C-alpha positions in Angstrom: 58.1 35.0 16.1 56.2 35.8 13.1 52.9 33.7 12.8 51.2 32.0 9.8 47.8 33.2 9.9 46.8 30.0 8.3 48.2 27.8 11.1 45.8 26.4 13.8 44.8 28.7 17.0 45.6 25.7 19.1 47.7 22.6 18.1 48.5 19.5 20.6 50.4 16.7 20.2 50.6 13.5 22.2 49.3 16.0 25.2 49.3 14.2 28.5 48.8 15.4 31.9 49.2 13.4 35.0 48.5 14.3 38.6 50.7 12.4 41.1 50.2 12.0 44.6 52.7 9.7 46.5 52.3 6.5 44.3 49.0 7.2 42.9 49.1 8.6 39.8 45.6 10.4 37.7 45.7 10.3 33.9 43.5 13.5 33.1 44.6 13.8 29.5 46.2 10.9 27.4 48.2 11.6 24.5 45.7 14.0 22.9 46.4 15.2 19.3 44.1 18.2 18.4 44.0 21.3 15.9 41.9 24.1 16.6 41.3 26.5 13.6 42.1 29.8 13.7 38.8 31.8 14.4 36.7 28.6 15.0 33.9 28.1 17.5 35.0 24.9 19.2 33.1 23.2 21.9 34.4 20.5 24.0 31.9 18.0 25.6 32.1 15.2 28.0 31.2 14.0 31.3 32.8 15.6 34.6 36.4 14.4 35.1 37.1 13.9 31.7 39.7 16.1 31.5 37.8 19.4 29.6 38.8 21.8 32.4 42.4 20.6 32.3 42.6 20.9 28.7 41.4 24.8 29.0 44.1 24.9 31.6 47.0 24.0 29.4 45.6 26.3 26.6 45.5 29.2 28.9 49.2 28.0 30.2 47.7 28.1 33.9 49.0 24.7 34.0 51.9 22.7 32.0 51.6 19.3 30.3 53.7 16.0 31.6 54.5 15.4 28.3 53.5 16.0 24.8 53.6 19.2 23.1 51.0 22.3 22.8 51.5 25.5 20.7 48.9 28.2 21.2 48.9 31.4 18.4 52.3 29.5 17.1 53.8 29.8 20.6 55.2 26.6 22.3 53.8 28.1 25.8 55.0 25.2 27.8 58.5 26.5 27.3 57.3 29.9 28.4 59.0 31.2 31.9 56.5 32.0 34.3 56.7 35.7 34.1 56.7 35.5 30.1 53.8 33.5 30.7 51.7 35.6 32.6 52.2 38.4 30.1 51.5 36.6 27.3 48.3 35.0 28.8 47.1 38.7 29.6 47.4 39.7 25.9 46.3 36.4 24.2 43.6 34.8 26.0 40.5 35.8 27.7 38.7 33.2 30.2 35.2 32.9 31.2 34.3 31.0 34.3 31.2 29.4 35.1 31.1 31.1 38.5 31.4 34.7 36.8 34.1 35.6 39.6 33.5 39.3 39.6 34.6 41.3 42.5 31.4 42.3 44.8 32.8 45.7 45.8 33.5 46.9 42.2 31.0 47.9 39.7 30.3 46.7 36.3 32.4 49.1 34.6 35.4 48.6 37.2 35.1 44.7 37.0 35.6 45.1 33.2 38.6 47.5 33.5 40.7 45.4 35.9 42.5 43.6 33.0 43.6 46.9 31.6 45.3 47.9 34.5 48.3 45.8 33.3 48.4 47.8 30.2 50.0 51.3 29.5 46.5 52.7 28.9 45.5 55.9 30.7 42.5 56.0 33.0 40.4 57.6 30.4 41.2 55.0 27.7 40.6 51.9 30.0 37.3 53.6 31.1 36.3 54.1 27.4 37.3 50.6 26.6 35.5 48.9 29.4 32.3 51.0 28.5 32.5 49.5 24.9 33.1 46.3 26.1 29.9 46.6 28.1 28.0 48.1 25.4 28.7 45.1 22.7 27.3 42.5 25.5 24.0 44.6 26.0 25.0 46.3 29.2 25.8 50.0 28.4 22.9 51.0 30.9 24.2 49.1 33.7 27.8 50.5 34.0 27.4 51.9 37.7 25.7 48.5 38.9 27.4 46.2 41.5 27.1 42.2 40.9 24.7 41.8 43.8 22.5 44.3 41.5 22.6 42.1 38.6 20.9 38.9 37.3 23.2 35.7 36.8 22.8 36.2 33.2 24.0 39.9 33.3 27.0 38.9 35.6 28.2 36.5 32.9 27.8 39.0 30.2 30.0 41.3 32.5 32.8 38.2 33.3 32.4 37.9 29.2 33.4 41.7 28.5 36.2 41.5 31.0 37.5 38.7 29.1 37.7 40.4 25.8 38.3 43.9 26.9 42.0 43.4 26.3 41.1 42.3 22.6 42.7 38.6 23.2 42.8 36.4 20.2 41.2 33.3 21.7 38.5 33.1 24.3 38.2 30.3 26.4 34.9 29.6 28.2 34.5 27.0 30.9 30.5 25.6 31.3 29.8 29.7 30.7 26.0 28.7 30.8 26.5 26.0 33.7 24.4 28.3 36.0 22.0 30.2 33.8 18.3 29.7 33.3 17.4 29.0 29.4 17.0 32.4 28.4 20.2 33.7 30.1 22.2 30.8 28.2 21.0 31.6 25.2 21.9 35.5 25.5 25.4 34.4 26.4 25.9 31.9 23.6 24.7 34.5 21.4 27.4 36.9 22.5 30.0 34.3 22.0 28.7 33.5 18.6 28.8 37.3 17.5 32.6 37.6 19.0 33.7 34.7 16.8 31.6 35.6 13.8 31.8 39.2 13.7 35.2 40.1 15.8 37.1 37.1 14.6 37.9 35.6 18.0 38.6 31.9 18.5 36.2 30.5 20.9 37.1 27.3 22.8 34.1 26.3 24.9 33.5 23.6 27.6 29.9 22.4 28.1 27.9 19.3 29.2 24.8 20.9 27.2 24.2 19.8 23.4 22.1 22.9 23.1 25.2 25.2 23.8 27.3 22.9 21.7 25.0 23.7 18.4 26.4 27.2 18.7 29.6 25.7 17.6 31.4 25.0 14.2 33.3 22.2 15.5 32.6 19.8 18.3 35.0 17.1 19.9 34.1 14.6 22.7 36.7 13.9 25.6 36.2 10.7 27.5 38.5 9.4 30.2 41.1 11.9 29.1 40.9 10.7 25.5 39.8 12.6 22.7 37.0 11.0 20.4 36.2 11.4 16.9 35.6 14.7 15.2 32.4 16.5 14.8 31.7 19.6 12.7 28.8 21.5 11.4 
């Protein structure tokens, strides 16, 4: 499929996600309509349980909607077979978690290199790309350090490097500063802003923190599965 670069990076129409247990139904997302422009820094805010992480999972193709449509980078991802979905996700989307999810027995360079093992790159090329990604996040001098030897902020920067080392179009960040002190949070947010402004990545970030949301150029609020009025700036 040839993609129109003026099209939204993410487009949802009537997007609904329900979780069923016996006769009990929980509606996590309720008929959400959403356009996230390509190369935007988009922030999704809302209380716990409002459906923010569910929306990220749908954008990443980790989960599928109950009803409605979602297109990511022009692809109707809900219709993709699981094997095709996994390949698409590894190429197009990077994911940053609140809890870092680094492998304790691997050093920083090896953690960042992990997603590249699924590519056809040589070991030398993988190492070079991982080293470059760590230099971008300011950790070029921590290549051989293990997670236990890093601060929380440094661990999250390694996780961000791992998320963009495959050069995805979209980076999804689920509460990326939730476990960090103010200075480390600022460092992480400035890196995400630089990936957006200098490298053209579309950033979709979930956060509770209004100070973190200030880094975005587009903000929406999710309340009980429903998207509230747009806010930009």
